[in-house]
C-alpha positions as CSV (number, residue, x, y, z in Angstrom):
1,X,-21.5,27.0,3.6
2,X,-17.9,27.1,3.2
3,X,-15.8,23.7,2.2
4,X,-13.8,22.7,5.1
5,X,-10.4,22.6,4.4
6,X,-9.0,19.1,4.8
7,X,-5.1,18.4,5.9
8,X,-3.1,15.1,4.9
9,X,0.8,15.3,6.0
10,X,2.6,12.8,3.2
11,X,5.7,11.4,4.3
12,X,7.9,10.1,1.4
13,X,10.2,7.6,3.1
14,X,12.2,6.1,0.5
15,X,13.0,2.6,1.3
16,X,12.0,1.2,4.7
17,X,12.8,-1.9,6.4
18,X,8.8,-3.9,6.9
19,X,9.3,-4.0,10.7
20,X,10.6,-0.5,11.1
21,X,7.5,1.0,9.0
22,X,5.3,-1.5,11.4
23,X,6.5,0.1,14.1
24,X,5.8,3.5,12.9
25,X,2.3,2.7,12.0
26,X,1.7,1.6,15.5
27,X,3.0,4.9,16.6
28,X,1.0,7.1,14.2
29,X,-2.4,5.0,14.8
30,X,-2.0,5.8,18.5
31,X,-1.0,9.3,18.0
32,X,-4.0,9.5,15.5
33,X,-6.3,8.1,17.7
34,X,-5.7,10.5,20.5
35,X,-6.1,13.4,18.3
36,X,-1.9,14.2,18.6
37,X,-1.5,14.3,14.6
38,X,-3.8,15.1,11.7
39,X,-4.2,12.1,8.8
40,X,-0.9,10.9,8.0
41,X,0.0,9.1,4.4
42,X,3.3,6.9,4.2
43,X,4.8,6.7,0.7
44,X,7.8,4.0,0.7
45,X,8.8,0.9,-0.4
46,X,10.2,-2.2,0.9
47,X,13.2,-4.7,0.6
48,X,12.0,-7.8,-1.1
49,X,9.7,-8.9,1.9
50,X,6.4,-11.7,2.3
51,X,4.0,-10.7,4.3
52,X,0.8,-13.1,5.5
53,X,-2.2,-11.5,6.9
54,X,-3.8,-11.9,10.1
55,X,-5.4,-15.0,8.8
56,X,-1.6,-16.3,8.7
57,X,-2.0,-18.2,5.7
58,X,2.0,-19.5,5.4
59,X,0.5,-22.6,3.4
60,X,0.1,-20.2,0.2
61,X,4.5,-19.5,0.4
62,X,5.0,-22.2,-1.8
63,X,9.1,-22.6,-0.8
64,X,10.4,-23.9,2.5
65,X,11.1,-20.5,5.0
66,X,14.5,-21.9,5.0
67,X,14.8,-20.6,1.7
68,X,13.8,-17.4,1.6
69,X,17.4,-15.8,2.8
70,X,18.5,-17.6,-0.5
71,X,16.3,-15.3,-2.3
72,X,17.3,-12.1,-0.4
73,X,13.6,-11.9,1.1
74,X,12.2,-11.9,4.6
75,X,9.1,-13.2,6.1
76,X,6.5,-11.0,8.5
77,X,3.2,-11.8,9.9
78,X,1.0,-8.9,10.4
79,X,-2.3,-7.9,11.6
80,X,-4.2,-6.5,8.5
81,X,-6.4,-8.3,6.4
82,X,-5.6,-10.5,3.1
83,X,-3.5,-13.4,2.3
84,X,0.1,-13.5,1.7
85,X,1.5,-10.9,-0.6
86,X,5.0,-9.7,-1.8
87,X,6.6,-5.8,-1.4
88,X,9.6,-5.0,-3.4
89,X,11.9,-2.6,-4.7
90,X,9.9,-0.5,-8.0
91,X,6.8,-1.4,-5.9
92,X,4.6,2.2,-5.1
93,X,3.2,1.5,-1.4
94,X,1.0,3.5,0.3
95,X,-0.2,3.1,4.0
96,X,-2.9,5.7,5.2
97,X,-3.0,6.4,9.2
98,X,-6.5,8.5,8.8
99,X,-9.8,8.5,10.8
100,X,-12.3,7.3,9.0
101,X,-15.1,9.2,11.1
102,X,-13.4,12.2,9.8
103,X,-13.5,11.1,6.2
104,X,-17.1,10.0,6.7
105,X,-16.8,6.5,5.1
106,X,-17.2,3.0,6.2
107,X,-14.7,0.1,6.0
108,X,-16.2,-0.8,3.0
109,X,-16.1,2.5,0.8
110,X,-12.8,2.7,2.4
111,X,-11.4,-0.3,0.6
112,X,-13.3,0.8,-2.8
113,X,-11.8,4.2,-2.3
114,X,-8.3,2.2,-2.4
115,X,-8.9,0.3,-5.5
116,X,-10.0,3.6,-7.6
117,X,-6.9,5.4,-6.4
118,X,-4.9,2.3,-7.8
119,X,-7.5,2.3,-10.6
120,X,-7.3,6.1,-11.6
121,X,-2.9,5.7,-11.5
122,X,-3.5,3.0,-14.3
123,X,-5.9,5.2,-16.1
124,X,-2.9,7.6,-16.5
125,X,-1.2,5.4,-18.7
126,X,-3.9,4.1,-20.8
127,X,-4.4,1.2,-18.4
128,X,-7.9,-0.1,-18.0
129,X,-8.0,-2.0,-14.2
130,X,-10.7,-2.5,-12.5
131,X,-11.9,-4.4,-8.7
132,X,-11.7,-7.7,-8.3
133,X,-14.4,-10.1,-8.8
134,X,-16.5,-11.8,-5.8
135,X,-13.4,-13.2,-3.7
136,X,-10.8,-11.3,-5.5
137,X,-8.9,-8.6,-3.3
138,X,-7.1,-5.9,-4.9
139,X,-6.8,-4.2,-8.4
140,X,-6.6,-6.2,-11.9
141,X,-6.3,-5.8,-15.4
142,X,-7.9,-8.6,-17.4
143,X,-7.0,-11.9,-15.1
144,X,-4.0,-10.1,-13.9
145,X,-3.4,-8.5,-10.7
146,X,-1.5,-5.3,-10.5
147,X,-2.5,-3.9,-7.0
148,X,-2.7,-5.5,-3.8
149,X,-4.5,-4.4,-0.9
150,X,-4.5,-5.3,3.0
151,X,-6.0,-2.9,5.2
152,X,-6.5,-2.7,9.2
153,X,-8.9,-0.5,10.8
154,X,-8.6,-0.3,14.8
155,X,-11.4,2.2,16.2
156,X,-11.8,3.9,13.2
157,X,-8.2,4.6,12.5
158,X,-6.7,2.5,9.6
159,X,-2.9,1.2,9.0
160,X,-1.4,-0.8,6.1
161,X,-2.9,0.0,2.6
162,X,-1.7,-0.2,-0.9
163,X,0.8,-1.8,-3.0
164,X,1.0,-0.9,-6.7
165,X,3.2,-2.7,-9.0
166,X,5.2,-0.1,-11.1
167,X,8.3,-2.7,-12.3
168,X,8.8,-5.0,-9.3
169,X,10.9,-8.5,-9.9
170,X,7.6,-10.6,-10.6
171,X,9.8,-13.8,-10.2
172,X,9.2,-13.6,-6.4
173,X,5.4,-13.9,-6.9
174,X,6.1,-17.1,-8.1
175,X,7.0,-18.3,-4.6
176,X,3.7,-17.7,-3.5
177,X,-0.2,-17.8,-4.0
178,X,-0.5,-14.4,-4.2
179,X,-3.2,-13.2,-2.1
180,X,-4.5,-17.0,-1.8
181,X,-5.8,-16.6,-5.4
182,X,-5.0,-19.5,-7.2
183,X,-4.7,-19.7,-11.6
184,X,-4.0,-15.7,-11.6
185,X,-1.0,-13.9,-12.6
186,X,0.4,-10.8,-11.2
187,X,1.2,-8.0,-13.5
188,X,2.8,-4.5,-13.5
189,X,2.5,-1.2,-15.1
190,X,5.8,-1.7,-17.3
191,X,4.1,-4.9,-18.6
192,X,0.8,-3.4,-19.1
193,X,1.1,0.0,-20.9
194,X,2.9,1.3,-24.3
195,X,4.0,4.3,-22.6
196,X,7.4,5.1,-21.4
197,X,7.4,5.2,-18.0
198,X,8.7,8.6,-15.8
199,X,11.2,8.4,-13.0
200,X,9.7,6.1,-10.1
201,X,9.2,8.9,-8.2
202,X,6.9,10.7,-10.3
203,X,4.8,7.8,-10.4
204,X,4.5,7.6,-6.5
205,X,3.7,11.4,-6.7
206,X,0.7,10.5,-9.0
207,X,-0.2,8.0,-6.7
208,X,-0.3,10.0,-3.7
209,X,-2.2,12.8,-5.4
210,X,-5.2,10.6,-6.8
211,X,-5.4,9.5,-3.6
212,X,-5.6,13.1,-1.8
213,X,-8.3,13.6,-4.4
214,X,-10.5,10.8,-4.2
215,X,-10.4,11.0,-0.2
216,X,-11.0,15.0,-0.4
217,X,-7.5,15.9,0.8
218,X,-7.3,19.9,-0.4
219,X,-4.1,20.8,2.0
220,X,-0.9,18.4,1.1
221,X,1.9,18.9,3.7
222,X,5.1,16.9,2.5
223,X,7.5,15.9,4.6
224,X,10.9,13.9,3.5
225,X,14.3,13.2,4.6
226,X,15.5,15.1,7.4
227,X,12.4,16.7,7.7
228,X,10.7,13.4,9.4
229,X,14.3,11.8,10.9
230,X,13.1,12.8,14.5
231,X,9.8,11.5,14.2
232,X,10.8,8.3,13.0
233,X,13.4,8.0,15.6
234,X,10.5,8.1,18.2
235,X,9.4,5.0,17.1
236,X,12.8,3.1,18.4
């Protein structure tokens, strides 16, 4: 019996405003539900942005919302799982828009594979990361969080996803209780590894490769720049 060739479109989007990325995900989820497109992976970064999950735990933002503009950050409410988190430059973000039925995993196993994706990336640089303890989402190096997870699943189609800290400004995390967990630090690949890091784009591509391998995609179609401009405009 021959192995099925599973295809994943990878969209390399660069820096994208959070609300624009949200609209794009919503359109792609609808397209995936109606079988108008194959599984798609968005690879991007955001300007400094705090996001709150569907539980709306904005009390874990430790500064007045009116002060956010002074530190150059935005705040957005979302329908993903998880608590408050921060997105910003030098953080590798992946948003998978995939069919769990086609992948053949349930919600719990999906999150475990997302964790494993970031754990494998960290291991490439000699960093031993692991899933959080009970009640601790994301991926950790000891008691320091290096990767955040917040997913949404609608009719078996995923959105939102993971954020891995390459070398973001960790000061932004001081203004929140990251993922609602007190007395824990946030860290980055830069802080944890003794290896000289390559260009950020290379690390992002390594994260994509880890994802594709763990989820069993053997045929990757890469899109970037002008090749996806039209599709992005469809969301406007």
